[in-house]
Wavefront OBJ file of the C-alpha trace (Angstrom):
o trace
v -22.227 -7.997 0.613
v -21.231 -11.126 -0.815
v -17.328 -11.749 -2.305
v -18.780 -12.661 -5.450
v -21.564 -11.606 -7.509
v -21.932 -12.138 -11.338
v -23.309 -8.852 -13.273
v -25.372 -8.995 -16.496
v -23.005 -8.653 -19.446
v -21.916 -5.146 -20.784
v -23.152 -4.545 -24.301
v -19.943 -4.956 -25.376
v -19.721 -8.415 -24.908
v -23.213 -9.395 -26.222
v -23.211 -12.365 -28.369
v -19.968 -14.063 -26.122
v -20.774 -17.510 -24.402
v -21.214 -16.482 -20.577
v -18.453 -18.259 -19.616
v -15.802 -16.215 -21.868
v -17.510 -12.770 -20.613
v -16.806 -13.883 -17.160
v -13.477 -14.674 -17.749
v -13.025 -11.067 -20.107
v -14.463 -8.931 -17.339
v -12.625 -10.269 -14.506
v -9.071 -10.135 -16.405
v -10.011 -6.535 -17.397
v -10.953 -5.619 -14.000
v -7.623 -6.234 -12.428
v -4.482 -3.898 -12.699
v -3.077 -3.512 -16.296
v 1.272 -3.575 -15.585
v 3.186 -1.678 -18.324
v 0.867 -2.263 -21.241
v -0.573 -5.615 -20.470
v -3.072 -7.734 -18.694
v -1.607 -10.626 -16.697
v -4.991 -12.323 -16.755
v -4.912 -12.822 -20.491
v -2.347 -16.117 -19.485
v -5.367 -17.270 -17.665
v -7.321 -17.972 -20.511
v -8.245 -21.339 -21.605
v -7.214 -22.322 -24.958
v -10.435 -23.883 -25.986
v -12.612 -20.747 -25.822
v -13.736 -19.473 -28.569
v -12.005 -16.174 -29.499
v -8.406 -15.695 -30.748
v -5.972 -13.633 -28.209
v -5.606 -10.267 -30.240
v -9.265 -10.065 -30.141
v -9.136 -11.257 -25.915
v -6.988 -8.488 -25.643
v -8.632 -5.806 -27.832
v -11.738 -6.695 -25.706
v -10.100 -6.622 -22.172
v -8.215 -3.287 -22.926
v -11.981 -2.013 -23.963
v -13.447 -3.301 -20.810
v -10.777 -1.594 -18.932
v -10.749 1.947 -20.252
v -14.469 1.836 -19.990
v -14.438 0.595 -16.094
v -11.687 3.482 -15.312
v -13.594 6.238 -16.970
v -17.251 5.491 -15.848
v -15.033 5.169 -12.132
v -13.982 8.803 -12.753
v -17.069 10.132 -14.618
v -17.549 13.294 -12.387
v -20.570 14.323 -14.563
v -22.500 11.296 -13.543
v -21.867 12.358 -9.723
v -25.317 14.014 -9.339
v -27.465 11.570 -10.803
v -25.722 8.303 -8.535
v -25.938 10.525 -5.699
v -29.453 10.975 -6.246
v -29.883 7.357 -7.046
v -28.299 5.898 -3.921
v -30.705 8.147 -1.958
v -33.634 6.758 -4.021
v -32.174 2.961 -2.889
v -31.684 4.146 0.877
v -34.960 5.329 0.555
v -36.611 2.178 -1.025
v -35.148 0.393 2.051
v -36.075 2.307 5.047
v -32.537 3.766 5.788
v -31.901 7.554 6.450
v -27.950 7.262 5.312
v -25.228 5.063 4.623
v -21.370 5.678 5.507
v -18.194 4.425 3.329
v -14.660 4.576 3.937
v -12.196 3.623 1.171
v -11.555 0.276 1.521
v -12.559 -3.091 0.543
v -13.660 -6.629 2.323
v -9.805 -6.952 2.778
v -9.036 -3.915 4.232
v -6.523 -3.101 1.248
v -4.007 -0.153 1.042
v -4.527 -0.406 -2.980
v -7.876 -1.410 -3.907
v -9.371 -2.882 -7.043
v -11.463 -1.256 -9.425
v -14.290 -2.771 -7.986
v -13.861 -1.256 -4.745
v -13.455 2.090 -6.172
v -17.222 3.370 -4.557
v -15.839 6.850 -3.170
v -14.533 7.829 -6.344
v -17.499 6.517 -8.160
v -19.906 8.060 -6.010
v -18.249 11.642 -5.729
v -15.373 11.961 -7.918
v -12.809 12.214 -5.518
v -9.816 10.245 -6.465
v -7.110 10.614 -3.178
v -6.409 7.420 -1.005
v -7.604 8.042 2.028
v -11.155 9.548 2.617
v -14.410 8.503 3.396
v -18.446 9.677 2.667
v -21.826 10.300 4.442
v -24.959 10.351 2.886
v -27.781 11.646 4.248
v -31.090 12.630 2.602
v -30.679 16.288 2.786
v -26.555 16.491 2.739
v -23.537 14.301 2.654
v -20.038 15.119 3.490
v -16.299 13.574 2.128
v -13.718 13.205 4.692
v -9.918 12.987 3.761
v -6.579 14.405 5.712
v -4.116 17.454 5.267
v -2.701 15.808 2.005
v -5.778 16.041 0.096
v -7.380 19.593 1.245
v -6.555 20.900 -2.351
v -7.718 17.634 -4.204
v -10.903 17.684 -2.816
v -12.039 21.136 -3.238
v -10.373 20.583 -7.017
v -12.743 17.197 -7.262
v -15.830 17.361 -5.418
v -18.532 19.132 -5.885
v -19.164 21.273 -2.719
v -22.646 21.953 -3.564
v -23.197 18.025 -3.321
v -20.634 17.319 -0.657
v -19.073 19.443 2.819
v -15.410 18.840 2.337
v -14.178 18.046 5.928
v -10.541 17.249 7.530
v -10.892 13.677 8.742
v -9.490 14.777 12.249
v -10.430 18.255 12.867
v -13.876 17.068 12.047
v -14.210 13.266 12.127
v -16.928 11.528 10.964
v -18.313 10.337 14.383
v -18.897 14.276 15.429
v -20.730 14.799 12.034
v -23.209 12.066 12.529
v -24.045 13.406 15.512
v -24.954 17.041 14.530
v -26.851 15.526 11.822
v -28.407 11.965 12.563
v -32.078 13.130 14.138
v -33.954 10.717 16.489
v -35.595 7.363 14.774
v -33.211 7.600 11.840
v -31.522 4.252 10.667
v -28.195 5.008 9.223
v -26.526 1.960 7.208
v -23.272 0.450 6.914
v -21.532 -2.231 5.140
v -20.079 -4.689 7.923
v -17.316 -5.699 5.362
v -16.078 -2.479 5.055
v -15.258 -1.753 8.840
v -13.160 -3.024 11.725
v -15.022 -3.385 15.031
v -13.565 -0.322 16.355
v -14.939 1.737 13.476
v -18.366 0.275 13.858
v -18.366 1.054 17.643
v -17.628 4.473 16.894
v -20.442 5.092 14.425
v -22.648 3.150 16.652
v -21.986 5.545 19.651
v -22.659 8.415 17.379
v -25.932 7.216 16.159
v -26.815 6.291 19.752
v -25.905 10.049 21.092
v -28.349 11.194 18.173
v -30.938 8.853 19.025
v -30.477 7.011 15.650
v -29.746 3.363 14.928
v -26.976 1.968 13.449
v -28.253 -0.668 11.152
v -25.760 -3.152 9.305
v -26.513 -4.516 5.333
v -26.215 -7.623 3.936
v -25.895 -6.059 0.855
v -24.150 -2.569 0.035
v -26.641 -0.171 -1.130
v -24.344 1.767 -3.555
v -23.594 -1.884 -5.054
v -27.292 -2.151 -5.876
v -27.245 1.328 -7.883
v -23.528 0.953 -9.552
v -25.362 -2.582 -10.818
v -24.225 -4.475 -14.190
v -21.896 -1.768 -14.814
v -19.835 -2.563 -11.703
v -16.729 -4.327 -12.261
v -16.453 -7.564 -10.983
v -13.694 -9.082 -8.652
v -10.639 -8.691 -10.336
v -9.017 -12.059 -12.650
v -5.042 -11.759 -12.214
v -3.082 -15.031 -11.997
v -1.339 -16.372 -8.935
v 1.941 -17.143 -8.904
v 4.327 -19.502 -6.626
v 6.802 -17.458 -4.625
v 10.123 -20.477 -4.914
v 11.578 -21.584 -1.888
v 14.883 -20.127 -2.570
v 13.235 -16.642 -2.402
v 11.161 -17.387 0.652
v 13.701 -19.577 2.710
v 10.937 -21.465 4.478
v 8.295 -23.717 2.971
v 4.614 -23.131 3.321
v 4.398 -26.634 5.173
v 6.949 -24.875 7.898
v 4.921 -21.762 8.222
v 1.747 -23.286 8.515
v 2.827 -25.436 11.111
v 5.035 -22.872 13.038
v 1.567 -20.355 12.903
v -0.672 -23.046 13.912
v 1.206 -24.048 16.685
v 0.898 -20.283 17.913
v -2.908 -20.594 17.132
v -3.028 -23.419 19.218
v -1.267 -21.877 22.031
v -3.709 -19.063 21.592
v -6.390 -21.480 23.015
v -7.599 -21.182 19.710
v -9.267 -24.045 17.099
v -8.774 -21.935 14.076
v -7.967 -18.351 12.870
v -9.138 -16.471 10.260
v -7.005 -14.568 7.816
v -8.507 -11.855 6.115
v -4.956 -10.270 4.979
v -4.214 -10.947 1.212
v -0.535 -10.262 2.328
v -0.537 -12.530 5.195
v -2.340 -15.481 3.062
v 0.216 -14.809 0.538
v 3.294 -15.014 2.714
v 2.098 -18.087 4.719
v 1.238 -19.932 1.461
v 4.404 -18.643 -0.450
v 2.128 -17.261 -3.301
v 1.821 -13.772 -5.102
v -0.770 -12.829 -7.144
v -1.724 -9.295 -9.640
v -4.928 -8.503 -8.664
v -4.110 -4.894 -6.993
v -2.031 -2.402 -8.046
v 1.254 -2.082 -7.150
v 0.990 -5.302 -4.282
v 1.368 -8.522 -5.392
v -1.679 -9.927 -3.677
v -3.963 -12.799 -4.528
v -7.249 -11.412 -2.915
v -8.569 -14.149 -0.814
v -9.045 -15.362 2.606
v -8.414 -18.407 4.381
v -8.984 -20.374 7.620
v -5.794 -22.099 9.181
v -6.907 -24.732 11.642
v -4.300 -25.786 14.603
v -3.752 -28.843 13.529
v -1.836 -26.878 10.436
v -4.949 -27.985 7.560
v -5.787 -24.780 5.549
v -9.239 -23.690 3.829
v -8.498 -21.178 1.122
v -10.978 -18.936 -0.371
v -10.031 -18.152 -3.914
v -11.464 -17.685 -7.260
v -10.178 -20.953 -8.349
v -9.735 -19.463 -12.565
v -6.179 -17.779 -10.563
v -4.467 -20.563 -10.285
v -2.718 -22.801 -12.628
v -1.361 -26.283 -12.479
v 1.951 -25.148 -10.814
v 0.203 -23.446 -8.401
v -2.222 -25.983 -7.616
v 0.546 -28.318 -7.405
v 2.362 -26.276 -4.851
v -0.790 -25.574 -2.735
v -1.114 -29.238 -2.290
v -3.235 -30.483 0.492
v -4.867 -26.702 0.683
v -8.594 -27.299 0.481
v -9.874 -25.022 -2.219
v -13.676 -23.268 -2.278
v -15.287 -20.356 -4.082
v -15.052 -16.998 -2.202
v -18.886 -17.038 -1.751
v -18.317 -20.219 0.295
v -16.402 -18.210 3.037
v -19.168 -16.901 5.337
v -20.905 -19.912 5.169
v -17.655 -21.637 6.164
v -17.550 -18.856 9.068
v -21.277 -20.375 10.321
v -20.130 -23.618 10.414
v -17.262 -22.786 12.627
v -19.762 -21.483 14.820
v -22.091 -23.822 15.022
v -19.451 -26.509 15.668
v -18.720 -24.428 18.842
v -15.032 -23.768 17.848
v -12.788 -21.272 19.454
v -11.643 -19.226 16.732
v -8.577 -16.593 16.679
v -9.521 -13.249 14.582
v -7.913 -9.724 14.573
v -10.330 -7.199 15.150
v -7.881 -4.173 13.666
v -7.792 -5.968 10.366
v -10.941 -7.723 10.021
v -14.238 -6.515 8.601
v -16.886 -6.759 11.402
v -18.803 -8.832 9.234
v -16.510 -11.559 10.171
v -16.454 -11.300 13.798
v -20.194 -10.624 13.643
v -21.182 -13.447 11.771
v -18.638 -16.252 13.997
v -20.295 -14.875 17.169
v -23.805 -14.925 16.127
v -23.049 -18.577 15.242
v -21.938 -19.399 18.582
v -18.027 -19.187 18.072
v -15.909 -18.513 20.735
v -13.498 -15.629 19.892
v -10.014 -15.352 20.693
v -9.532 -11.546 19.443
v -5.756 -11.282 19.014
v -3.567 -9.860 16.155
v -3.231 -11.810 12.997
v -0.197 -14.520 13.854
v 1.156 -13.870 10.054
v 1.950 -10.174 11.107
v 5.622 -10.606 13.307
v 6.990 -13.460 11.439
v 6.414 -11.983 8.049
v 7.818 -8.773 9.236
v 11.023 -10.585 10.033
v 12.415 -12.016 6.977
v 14.692 -14.919 6.511
v 17.850 -14.624 5.413
v 17.036 -15.866 1.833
v 14.498 -12.869 1.490
v 17.030 -10.450 3.053
v 19.691 -11.908 0.292
v 16.941 -11.287 -2.320
v 16.233 -7.645 -1.113
v 19.765 -7.016 -1.317
v 20.011 -8.085 -4.645
v 16.587 -6.592 -5.815
v 17.852 -3.001 -4.443
v 21.165 -3.219 -6.230
v 19.438 -3.515 -9.436
v 17.283 -0.726 -8.492
v 19.792 1.084 -7.528
v 21.640 1.304 -10.779
v 18.047 1.922 -12.299
v 17.747 5.071 -9.792
v 21.529 6.002 -10.643
v 20.835 6.226 -14.398
v 18.300 8.240 -14.101
v 19.905 10.588 -11.863
v 22.879 10.560 -14.231
v 20.362 11.194 -17.249
v 18.471 14.004 -14.862
v 21.645 15.961 -14.207
v 22.468 16.003 -17.848
v 18.979 17.025 -19.054
v 17.105 18.498 -16.164
v 18.577 22.458 -16.050
v 18.198 23.232 -19.628
v 14.441 22.805 -19.569
v 12.433 20.532 -21.326
v 11.862 17.887 -18.160
v 8.306 17.777 -16.382
v 7.208 15.994 -13.621
v 5.614 13.313 -15.697
v 8.524 12.813 -17.953
v 10.705 12.224 -15.307
v 8.714 9.898 -13.782
v 8.389 7.954 -16.879
v 12.068 8.070 -17.318
v 12.910 6.348 -14.336
v 10.428 4.230 -14.838
v 11.755 3.099 -18.298
v 15.168 2.557 -16.559
v 13.808 -0.049 -13.956
v 12.183 -1.917 -16.772
v 15.433 -2.166 -18.700
v 16.322 -4.833 -15.792
v 13.584 -7.260 -17.317
v 13.390 -7.704 -13.734
v 10.544 -5.233 -12.597
v 7.167 -6.592 -11.649
v 5.313 -3.324 -10.859
v 6.183 -0.278 -9.024
v 5.784 -0.593 -5.996
v 3.347 2.658 -5.621
v 2.777 5.594 -7.838
v 5.505 7.491 -8.132
v 5.756 11.049 -6.406
v 7.394 13.201 -8.690
v 7.326 17.022 -7.220
v 9.272 20.132 -8.263
v 9.607 23.044 -6.808
v 6.058 23.572 -4.600
v 5.018 20.092 -5.634
v 7.733 18.308 -3.488
v 6.413 20.502 -0.584
v 3.486 18.398 -0.559
v 4.322 15.019 0.874
v 2.352 12.637 -0.921
v 2.090 14.305 -4.188
v 0.724 12.655 -7.141
v 1.475 13.927 -10.294
v -1.463 14.996 -13.003
v -1.744 16.452 -16.302
v -3.229 19.717 -14.377
v -0.176 19.653 -11.575
v 2.390 19.012 -13.855
v 5.462 21.552 -13.390
v 9.113 21.784 -15.375
v 11.833 20.881 -13.434
v 13.426 24.299 -13.219
v 16.278 26.114 -12.550
v 16.639 26.892 -8.954
v 14.141 24.271 -7.944
v 14.287 21.463 -6.122
v 13.436 18.160 -7.527
v 11.670 15.241 -4.701
v 11.138 11.990 -6.317
v 10.102 8.643 -4.528
v 9.485 5.362 -6.343
v 10.200 1.919 -5.721
v 10.002 -1.099 -7.393
v 8.282 -4.774 -7.335
v 10.955 -7.379 -8.170
v 10.669 -11.104 -7.498
v 13.176 -11.053 -4.757
v 12.352 -8.086 -3.392
v 10.256 -4.443 -2.870
v 12.095 -1.095 -2.664
v 11.608 1.999 -2.085
v 13.988 5.182 -2.186
v 13.696 8.622 -2.103
v 16.378 11.162 -3.760
v 16.109 15.083 -3.448
v 17.867 16.902 -6.462
v 18.997 20.220 -6.738
v 18.091 21.472 -10.663
v 20.951 24.112 -11.456
v 22.256 25.985 -7.913
v 20.309 25.598 -4.987
v 20.255 28.280 -2.208
v 21.731 28.602 0.737
v 18.415 27.612 2.836
v 18.036 25.094 0.572
v 21.514 23.256 1.134
v 21.106 24.001 5.165
v 18.003 22.160 5.422
v 18.852 18.984 3.167
v 21.947 18.861 5.515
v 19.946 18.989 8.317
v 17.742 16.311 7.149
v 21.138 14.307 6.151
v 22.071 14.251 10.049
v 19.103 12.801 11.144
v 19.194 10.188 8.487
v 22.755 9.297 9.182
v 21.689 9.459 13.240
v 18.782 6.741 12.557
v 21.077 4.655 10.027
v 23.917 4.411 12.877
v 21.491 3.856 15.921
v 22.542 1.123 18.274
v 19.644 -0.049 20.459
v 18.800 -2.427 23.425
v 16.937 -5.460 21.980
v 13.118 -4.386 23.166
v 12.841 -1.433 21.738
v 10.330 0.130 19.864
v 10.794 2.618 16.976
v 8.814 5.156 18.588
v 11.599 5.329 20.898
v 14.497 6.135 18.357
v 12.140 8.697 16.064
v 13.607 11.752 17.981
v 16.898 10.674 16.556
v 15.985 11.489 12.843
v 14.356 14.907 14.451
v 16.904 16.440 16.168
v 18.933 18.727 13.572
v 15.576 20.164 12.642
v 14.119 20.362 16.007
v 17.703 22.422 16.902
v 16.523 25.563 14.497
v 12.519 25.069 15.615
v 11.491 23.113 12.394
v 10.029 19.272 11.785
v 8.302 17.272 9.446
v 4.372 15.818 9.578
v 4.713 12.220 8.839
v 6.667 8.995 10.311
v 10.189 8.505 9.756
v 10.115 5.108 8.945
v 7.557 2.262 8.079
v 7.948 -1.619 7.287
v 8.617 -2.955 3.720
v 7.745 -6.561 2.652
v 9.866 -9.199 0.476
v 7.843 -8.578 -2.528
v 4.547 -8.007 -0.695
v 3.186 -4.496 0.553
v 5.453 -1.616 0.211
v 4.294 -0.554 3.923
v 3.966 -3.293 6.103
v 3.631 -3.407 9.913
v 3.782 -4.360 12.832
v 6.520 -2.211 13.332
v 7.210 1.330 12.395
v 9.287 4.658 13.234
v 6.785 7.693 14.053
v 6.288 9.963 17.236
v 3.302 7.921 17.619
v 4.341 4.504 16.337
v 3.531 1.042 17.080
v 4.746 -0.054 20.394
v 6.285 -3.213 18.641
v 9.513 -3.725 19.653
v 11.997 -3.775 16.266
v 13.411 -7.238 15.424
v 16.552 -8.823 13.296
v 15.469 -9.209 10.227
v 12.581 -6.711 9.862
v 12.980 -4.102 6.823
v 11.727 -0.587 7.665
v 12.395 2.760 5.757
v 14.621 5.711 6.918
v 13.098 8.965 5.450
v 13.048 11.967 7.547
v 12.127 15.075 5.388
v 11.762 18.808 5.550
v 8.526 20.561 3.912
v 8.140 24.355 2.942
v 4.958 25.202 1.982
v 4.727 26.766 -1.470
v 9.044 26.464 -1.553
v 10.048 23.163 -1.580
v 10.014 19.436 -0.547
v 13.527 17.691 0.969
v 12.816 13.490 2.101
v 16.043 11.410 2.178
v 14.699 7.648 2.190
v 16.606 4.563 2.485
v 15.949 0.877 3.271
v 17.066 -0.185 6.059
v 17.170 -3.999 7.667
v 17.732 -4.688 11.730
v 20.500 -6.552 12.509
v 22.282 -7.918 15.755
v 25.354 -5.809 16.796
v 26.213 -7.759 19.761
v 25.134 -10.740 21.055
v 26.377 -10.250 24.710
v 25.465 -6.953 26.433
v 25.917 -5.984 30.608
v 22.292 -6.267 30.848
v 22.202 -9.240 29.276
v 20.249 -7.993 26.542
v 21.762 -7.922 22.344
v 22.320 -4.573 20.969
v 20.838 -4.163 17.498
v 21.392 -1.259 14.777
v 20.266 -1.376 11.300
v 22.170 -2.461 8.095
v 21.214 0.157 5.195
v 20.226 -1.792 1.761
v 19.260 0.959 -0.503
v 22.270 1.577 -2.764
v 22.072 5.464 -4.754
v 24.156 8.804 -4.045
v 22.976 11.549 -2.657
v 23.333 14.872 -4.180
v 26.920 16.387 -2.846
v 25.494 19.545 -3.960
v 23.165 19.972 -1.678
v 24.969 19.363 0.946
v 26.507 21.993 3.282
v 30.201 20.087 4.365
v 30.828 22.367 7.500
v 27.341 21.424 9.103
v 28.765 17.258 9.406
v 30.809 15.698 12.119
v 33.899 13.986 10.800
v 32.033 10.936 11.914
v 28.811 11.942 9.936
v 31.137 12.788 6.473
v 32.624 9.570 7.014
v 29.484 7.453 7.137
v 28.433 9.124 3.941
v 31.771 8.430 2.151
v 31.560 4.715 3.378
v 27.734 4.859 1.852
v 28.470 6.264 -1.350
v 31.921 3.720 -1.390
v 29.292 1.180 -1.066
v 27.258 2.150 -3.460
v 30.420 2.393 -6.171
v 31.096 -1.092 -5.304
v 27.926 -2.442 -5.675
v 26.095 -1.062 -8.926
v 29.275 0.349 -10.604
v 29.284 -2.925 -12.892
v 25.793 -2.609 -13.584
v 25.532 0.671 -15.554
v 26.666 2.070 -18.945
v 30.010 3.793 -19.233
v 28.044 7.296 -19.458
v 26.540 6.522 -15.890
v 29.381 5.244 -14.426
v 31.562 8.064 -15.210
v 28.689 10.364 -13.912
v 28.959 8.075 -10.716
v 32.217 7.994 -9.754
v 31.830 11.859 -9.120
v 28.671 11.389 -7.721
v 30.489 8.594 -5.026
v 33.868 10.633 -4.387
v 34.717 11.665 -0.938
v 32.966 14.679 0.465
v 35.740 17.321 -0.231
v 37.505 16.035 -2.987
l 1 2 3 4 5 6 7 8 9 10 11 12 13 14 15 16 17 18 19 20 21 22 23 24 25 26 27 28 29 30 31 32 33 34 35 36 37 38 39 40 41 42 43 44 45 46 47 48 49 50 51 52 53 54 55 56 57 58 59 60 61 62 63 64 65 66 67 68 69 70 71 72 73 74 75 76 77 78 79 80 81 82 83 84 85 86 87 88 89 90 91 92 93 94 95 96 97 98 99 100 101 102 103 104 105 106 107 108 109 110 111 112 113 114 115 116 117 118 119 120 121 122 123 124 125 126 127 128 129 130 131 132 133 134 135 136 137 138 139 140 141 142 143 144 145 146 147 148 149 150 151 152 153 154 155 156 157 158 159 160 161 162 163 164 165 166 167 168 169 170 171 172 173 174 175 176 177 178 179 180 181 182 183 184 185 186 187 188 189 190 191 192 193 194 195 196 197 198 199 200 201 202 203 204 205 206 207 208 209 210 211 212 213 214 215 216 217 218 219 220 221 222 223 224 225 226 227 228 229 230 231 232 233 234 235 236 237 238 239 240 241 242 243 244 245 246 247 248 249 250 251 252 253 254 255 256 257 258 259 260 261 262 263 264 265 266 267 268 269 270 271 272 273 274 275 276 277 278 279 280 281 282 283 284 285 286 287 288 289 290 291 292 293 294 295 296 297 298 299 300 301 302 303 304 305 306 307 308 309 310 311 312 313 314 315 316 317 318 319 320 321 322 323 324 325 326 327 328 329 330 331 332 333 334 335 336 337 338 339 340 341 342 343 344 345 346 347 348 349 350 351 352 353 354 355 356 357 358 359 360 361 362 363 364 365 366 367 368 369 370 371 372 373 374 375 376 377 378 379 380 381 382 383 384 385 386 387 388 389 390 391 392 393 394 395 396 397 398 399 400 401 402 403 404 405 406 407 408 409 410 411 412 413 414 415 416 417 418 419 420 421 422 423 424 425 426 427 428 429 430 431 432 433 434 435 436 437 438 439 440 441 442 443 444 445 446 447 448 449 450 451 452 453 454 455 456 457 458 459 460 461 462 463 464 465 466 467 468 469 470 471 472 473 474 475 476 477 478 479 480 481 482 483 484 485 486 487 488 489 490 491 492 493 494 495 496 497 498 499 500 501 502 503 504 505 506 507 508 509 510 511 512 513 514 515 516 517 518 519 520 521 522 523 524 525 526 527 528 529 530 531 532 533 534 535 536 537 538 539 540 541 542 543 544 545 546 547 548 549 550 551 552 553 554 555 556 557 558 559 560 561 562 563 564 565 566 567 568 569 570 571 572 573 574 575 576 577 578 579 580 581 582 583 584 585 586 587 588 589 590 591 592 593 594 595 596 597 598 599 600 601 602 603 604 605 606 607 608 609 610 611 612 613 614 615 616 617 618 619 620 621 622 623 624 625 626 627 628 629 630 631 632 633 634 635 636 637 638 639 640 641 642 643 644 645 646 647 648 649 650 651 652 653 654 655 656 657 658 659 660 661 662 663 664 665 666 667 668
């Protein structure tokens, strides 16, 4: 697979100069944000096309791309064409995961191969195609969606845990089969699992240089996205790119390497103090980089994304076209360099090419991950400001919802759109940090529910409404979940909500010695539910970036969470929940920052705790006061006092009246 491959021009652009059509297609392949295409700002003034015509063409192109990707009627023909292409290459099958060469969480249109081939639009999945059969995998979140979207006559529907791909391959491959994979899309560990499965069946696993599906998709496949890169100013970053480069380069040198290959765009964005607009919801500049042990950087990025201000900011960073990245790996190898690379986040192609060229590999974690997770004081201050702004928007929404939901006429889509509109009032919102989870009644019990016109429900009296949402602001990334009673909640709903709240408080008030991991704290949030034989089937906390990814590692709070110790400056979510299938869902989520509680302790270690930085009230109607201890009541009252103090002046008079009641002391 090449990182950039021009395609023939669509008929829509016939007659326009090639240089202009390349610009328009790339801009259309980047995400649309609040009705506009950021990449239009990149168009050179001397191109022979007026602005309104360019906007019209880009909008039409983007609509055609999206419609074609989700064209389920075309799936049988596409599957047949892929099988024909595999046969032409002497291959027996192909495996495709839902990812791209950057191992991204959110994918550009170009990488939506799974949807294009199968019709499945979930956020996690994979597909295997053999000559006579095919299968699609996802996890328990998408069992119903798989059944609705993927033709069971063409693809077997499988659970990724109960019947993982290697088991299926062992059972369905034959001796002598040549089974293909795209090495850009698989980590080294994933390749080993497939290779072992193929060996067990007597088959051969074959890495392909060009993805067979891309060959079938052809001219209609969107190109790499063309979204503008922006500078993340020093006042927001808190540390210059030069300082970061020097620090990380020193770590690379200490590891015994001459250079480190960086393939995660969020690492590159953090390292160079830049942000992008190439994928939905996360401000990433899709790119790869090589950081040398002397601090020099080679950046592989489409230079059309960089305006003069960004180029000045990058300074001595050496710029290269994306297609120059593979040859650069070969150059490192032929120079007999020792190269650090993260096998957990880099495509296996990178490791294979380096080793084939003669490089000595140091397999180690991306050295940007941990420093990126430990926010500077400027990043923490920015995040606090973003949460005050975001909390005001959420509070306006909750006040509006309280006035309208119980009377009918509000559905899940309308509620999500209203919440977005309140966030946009600040004029600071750059994007949502993820697609809003807006679930009424039984839809709220689906942990990662995404409302569609087909699943959209009204918010009705007696419902619980779960809304999990967030925003991307230049100074911070937010993520908040609130559960709201529509009308009068049942006693069971109040009991379950209060137990989730008790778990939330237990984690928020935890004190722990330095060196403690999130895995060691997870049970604190579950204990109130465990006491009556209940639990929830998701992690309790994920890391969050500073105007970067809403899901950030390496820290995590979960039963089987990361062993990485929590460190001061890390931002992490606190989100226990309870889900009654077919009934309702409850989740309470605030973001917290790890802070030092005590510099000196008897054992010589510092003691750490959490600062809650989210600012929006809980639904008092759902709190069963007798279930709370006096200390828990005091915590809720103190938290609500902070909410009132920090956002009362940021909301309108009607919301302020509502907020005063919403944040009044419990029992008042």
